[in-house]
C-alpha positions in Angstrom: -91.0 -33.1 -106.4 -93.4 -35.7 -107.8 -97.1 -35.4 -107.0 -99.4 -38.1 -108.4 -102.5 -40.1 -107.7 -102.4 -43.9 -108.2 -105.3 -46.3 -108.6 -105.5 -50.0 -109.2 -107.4 -51.2 -112.3 -109.0 -54.6 -112.1 -109.0 -55.5 -115.8 -107.9 -54.4 -119.3 -111.4 -53.5 -120.3 -111.6 -50.9 -117.6 -108.2 -49.5 -118.7 -109.4 -49.3 -122.3 -112.5 -47.4 -121.2 -110.5 -44.9 -119.2 -108.2 -44.4 -122.3 -111.3 -43.5 -124.3 -113.1 -41.6 -121.5 -115.2 -38.7 -122.9 -114.3 -36.4 -120.0 -110.6 -36.9 -120.3 -110.9 -36.5 -124.1 -112.6 -33.1 -123.5 -109.6 -31.8 -121.6 -106.8 -33.6 -123.5 -103.9 -31.7 -124.9 -103.7 -32.5 -128.6 -100.9 -34.7 -130.0 -99.7 -35.9 -126.6 -100.8 -39.6 -126.8 -98.1 -42.1 -126.9 -97.3 -45.8 -126.0 -93.9 -46.5 -124.4 -92.2 -49.6 -123.2 -90.8 -49.1 -119.7 -88.1 -51.4 -118.3 -86.7 -50.4 -114.9 -84.2 -51.8 -112.4 -84.0 -50.8 -108.8 -80.8 -51.0 -106.9 -79.8 -51.4 -103.3 -77.1 -53.0 -101.1 -77.3 -56.5 -99.6 -78.5 -54.9 -96.3 -81.0 -52.6 -98.0 -79.3 -49.4 -96.7 -81.1 -47.2 -99.2 -84.5 -48.6 -98.6 -84.0 -48.3 -94.8 -83.4 -44.6 -95.4 -86.5 -44.3 -97.6 -84.4 -43.8 -100.8 -85.0 -45.5 -104.1 -82.4 -45.6 -106.8 -83.9 -46.5 -110.2 -82.6 -46.8 -113.7 -85.3 -46.9 -116.3 -85.3 -47.4 -120.1 -88.2 -45.3 -121.4 -88.4 -46.2 -125.0 -85.2 -45.0 -126.6 -83.8 -43.1 -123.6 -82.4 -44.2 -120.3 -82.9 -42.2 -117.1 -81.4 -42.6 -113.6 -83.6 -41.5 -110.7 -83.4 -40.9 -107.0 -86.6 -40.7 -105.0 -86.8 -39.9 -101.3 -89.0 -38.6 -98.5 -92.1 -40.4 -99.6 -95.6 -39.7 -98.3 -98.7 -41.7 -99.4 -102.2 -40.8 -98.4 -105.2 -42.5 -99.9 -103.6 -43.0 -103.3 -101.9 -39.5 -103.3 -98.1 -40.0 -103.6 -95.7 -37.2 -102.9 -92.0 -37.7 -103.2 -88.8 -35.7 -103.8 -87.2 -36.8 -107.1 -84.1 -36.2 -109.2 -83.8 -37.5 -112.8 -80.6 -37.6 -114.8 -80.4 -38.7 -118.4 -77.9 -41.5 -119.0 -76.0 -42.3 -122.3 -74.1 -45.4 -121.2 -76.2 -48.6 -121.8 -74.1 -50.4 -119.1 -75.5 -48.0 -116.5 -78.7 -50.1 -116.5 -76.7 -53.1 -115.3 -74.4 -51.3 -112.8 -75.2 -47.7 -111.9 -72.6 -45.3 -110.5 -74.2 -43.1 -107.8 -71.6 -40.4 -108.6 -73.9 -39.3 -111.4 -76.0 -37.6 -108.6 -73.0 -36.0 -106.8 -74.0 -32.4 -107.7 -77.1 -32.7 -105.5 -77.4 -32.8 -101.7 -79.3 -36.1 -101.8 -76.7 -37.5 -104.1 -74.0 -36.7 -101.6 -76.1 -38.4 -98.9 -76.5 -41.5 -101.0 -72.7 -41.7 -101.8 -72.0 -41.3 -98.0 -74.6 -44.0 -97.1 -73.2 -46.5 -99.6 -69.5 -46.0 -98.7 -67.8 -49.0 -100.2 -70.9 -51.2 -100.3 -71.8 -52.6 -103.7 -75.1 -52.0 -105.4 -77.1 -54.7 -107.1 -80.4 -55.0 -108.7 -83.1 -56.1 -106.2 -86.1 -56.0 -108.6 -87.3 -54.9 -112.1 -90.5 -53.5 -113.4 -91.5 -54.2 -117.0 -94.6 -52.6 -118.4 -96.2 -50.8 -121.3 -97.3 -47.2 -120.5 -100.0 -45.5 -122.5 -100.1 -41.8 -121.7 -101.4 -38.4 -122.6 -101.6 -34.9 -121.1 -104.7 -33.1 -119.9 -105.4 -29.5 -118.8 -108.6 -28.9 -116.8 -107.9 -25.1 -116.5 -106.5 -25.4 -113.0 -103.7 -27.8 -113.7 -101.7 -29.6 -116.3 -101.4 -33.4 -115.7 -100.2 -36.6 -117.4 -102.5 -39.5 -117.4 -100.7 -42.9 -117.6 -102.2 -46.4 -117.9 -99.6 -49.0 -117.0 -99.8 -52.7 -117.8 -97.0 -55.2 -116.9 -95.3 -56.8 -113.9 -93.0 -56.4 -111.0 -90.2 -59.0 -111.0 -88.1 -60.0 -107.9 -86.0 -63.0 -107.0 -88.8 -64.1 -104.6 -91.8 -63.7 -106.9 -93.7 -61.4 -109.2 -96.8 -59.2 -109.1 -99.0 -57.7 -111.9 -99.1 -54.1 -112.7 -102.4 -52.7 -113.9 -102.9 -49.2 -112.7 -103.8 -45.6 -113.4 -101.4 -42.8 -112.6 -102.2 -39.1 -112.9 -99.2 -36.8 -112.3 -99.5 -33.1 -111.6 -97.0 -31.2 -113.8 -98.2 -27.7 -112.9 -101.1 -26.0 -111.1 -102.9 -26.7 -107.9 -103.0 -30.1 -106.2 -106.8 -29.6 -106.0 -106.9 -29.9 -109.8 -105.3 -33.3 -109.6 -107.7 -34.4 -106.9 -110.8 -33.2 -108.9 -109.8 -35.1 -112.0 -108.9 -38.3 -110.3 -112.0 -38.3 -108.1 -114.2 -38.0 -111.2 -112.5 -40.9 -112.9 -112.2 -43.1 -109.7 -115.9 -42.7 -109.0 -117.0 -43.4 -112.5 -115.0 -46.6 -112.8 -115.0 -47.8 -109.2 -111.3 -47.5 -108.8 -109.6 -48.2 -105.5 -106.5 -46.1 -104.4 -103.1 -47.8 -104.8 -101.3 -46.8 -101.6 -98.0 -48.5 -102.5 -95.6 -47.5 -105.3 -94.3 -50.2 -107.7 -91.1 -50.2 -105.7 -92.9 -50.6 -102.3 -94.9 -53.5 -103.7 -91.6 -55.1 -104.9 -90.0 -54.6 -101.5 -93.1 -56.3 -99.9 -92.5 -59.4 -102.1 -88.9 -59.4 -100.9 -90.0 -59.3 -97.3 -88.9 -55.8 -96.7 -92.2 -54.0 -96.1 -91.8 -50.4 -95.2 
């Protein structure tokens, strides 16, 4: 399960200030800062059968590695995003162009996806391209990853900018996540981002769930 808070950031200056924030620095885990180029493609059928069932199939290049992901059963409340998630490392470079859902066949959701798709073909419906600056923090009640994303969502019908803060809970209580993000949001006047990158892309395509 993925549990994270998302906030929109209005400008690069604010993002830079958050990156250097004294409070976050005080609870940062040492040697965890890194900058990664993220390039992701999201796949569905012509009739959006996966999206209609609240399922996202993503293949993402994260620096030197490629990961295939299924996300489902999403819930968003005031910037808090909770979803079930499965990640599978991929060695084949061609998987980014044409994924095979059989890679998820060992899971219950994978079997559901395979059944939903039947003989329907998958194709890329959107991409996200962004730079992620991230590091881990530990406030004593939870271990989290702070990510600052800067890039864009690209669809056949248009694009949208990505400039956002994500804080994902790795272990500990959800309250720890809420405490940290509330402090940062209030300090920098951040507004909750209620839609995922995928949902924002679907809205551009005219499929607003």
